[in-house]
N, C-alpha and C positions, 0 to 999 in steps of 0.2 A: 504494500500500500504506500502510495506516495503522499508525503506530508505536504502541508501548505507552505508555499515559498514565502520568505520574508519580503517585505517591500524593498529592502536593500538589494536582495538577490535579483528581484524583478527589474529594478532600476539599472543594475549593472548589466543584466542581460540585454535590455533595450539599448543602453549606451554602447555596449560592445558590438551589437548588431549594426547600429548606425555608423560606428567608427569602421567596422569591417567593410561596409558599403563604400564609405569615403576612401578607404584604402584601395579598394578595387577600382574606383573612378580615377584615383591618382595614378594607379598602374596603367590604366588605359591612356590617360593623358600623357604619361611618360613615354609609352610606346608610340603614340601618335607624333609627339614632338621629335622623338629620335628618328622615326621613319621619314618625316618631313625634312629634317636636317640632313639626313643621308642623301635623300633624293635631290635636294637643292644644291648640295655640295658636289654632287656627281652628275650635273646636268649636261656636261660636255658630250656625253654619249648620244644625246639627241640634238646636238648642235647649238645649245644655249650656253650662256655664261654661267659658270659655277659660282655660287655664293652660299656660304653657310648662314643659318638663321642666327641673328644676334641674340644672345642670351639663352640659347637652347641648352647649352651645357649646364648653366646655373639652374634653369627651370627643371631639367631632368633630375638634378641633385636634390632640389626641394621636393619634387614629387616622390623621389625614392625614400626620403626621410618620412614623408607622410604615409606612404604605402607600407613601409616596414613597421613604424612605431604605432600606427593606429590599428594594424592587423594583429599584433602580438597578443593583445589582451583577449581578442576573440578566440584565437587559437588556444590560449591558456584556459579559457572558460570551457571550451569544447574538448580539452585534453587531446589536442591534435599535434602536440610537439613530439619530436623524436624522443623516445624513452628507451633505455636499456634496462629491462626488468628481470634479467636472468636470475639474479640473486634474490631480488625482492619476492618473486613468486615461490621461492623455496622456504621463505620465512612463515612462521605461524601467523594466523590472522592478526593478532595483536602487534607482531613485528611489522607486518605489512602496513598497518595503520600508523605505527610510529614512523616508518620510513616515509610514508606519504606526508605526514605532518612535518617532518624534518625538511622534506623537499619544498613544501609550500613556505615554511618559515625562512629557509635560505633564499628562495625566490623573492619573497617580500622584502627581506633585508637588502638583497642585491639591487632590486629595482628602486627601492626607496633611496638608497645611496646615490644611484644615478640621477633620480629625479631631484633629490636635494642639491646635488652639485650642478644640475643643469638649469634650474629655475632662476637663480640670480643672473646668470649669463643671458638667458632668454629675455628676462625683463629689462635688463640693461640694453640689450640689442634692440628691443622694441622702443625704449625711451629715446635712444640716440638715432634710430632709423638706420641701423647698420645695413650696408649694401656692399656688393662685390663690384668693384670698378672694372669697367670693360667698355665695349662699344655702347652698351646701355648700362646704367647703374641698376643692377638687379638686387632687390631686397633680400637679405639673408635672415632677418628676424622671423619670418613665418616658419622656416625650417627649425629654428631653435625653439620656438614656442611649441610646435608639434612634437618635437623630441621630448621636451619637458612634460607636456600633457600626456603623451603616450606612455612614457615610463611611469608616471604617476598612476595612470589607469591600470597598468600591469601590476604595480605594487598593490593597489587596492584589490584587484582580482585575486592575487596570491593570498592576501590577508583574508578575503572572503572564503577562498578555498580552504584555508587553514581552519576557519570556523566550521566549514562544511564537513571536515573530518570528524568533528565532535557533535555537531548539530545538523541533522539532515535538511532542515529548512533553509540553510545557507548554501547547500550544495548546488553548484551550477551545472555540472555534467557528471558523467560516469567517473567513479573513483576506483582505485585499485581494490579496496575492500568490498566494492559492489559485486565483483566477479568471484568472490570466495564462495564455493558451494557450501550450502548448509547441510549438516549431517543430522 
């Protein structure tokens, strides 16, 4: 029987889904900009002048940050990261649960440290309007803000997953101890 989800777990699920969609859109935009840049750079094969798109490199870099850091939390909530569980599956159920809790605790600490270190730089970058100088002045601050937001979201998801090990209403997806056969 599935218990009632907490409002926090439901909010995280909706946020992760929205960020996952934005991540996919950023990936499509990155591919479109890359394709357009390659085609315009190599137009001499059809007899036209070759010119790269100004700012395409910086745009692709920003879209990559958005694509990666907004998608990680959704993957975490769905348990779709690569995991090596050879040893964990040999542990008794309590050991598996402890390993899962340890995994989420370390993830929460790791991503909290990244978020904690990236927010001051992101806010400073936003305040000063940081940009990459080139043919066009391309703003860098959006990528820094998405990195800080994305790592904060993953840290929150890991913390929620840690709560889910102990209380089922916080569980976002399948966990290792859900697969343990009952005797």
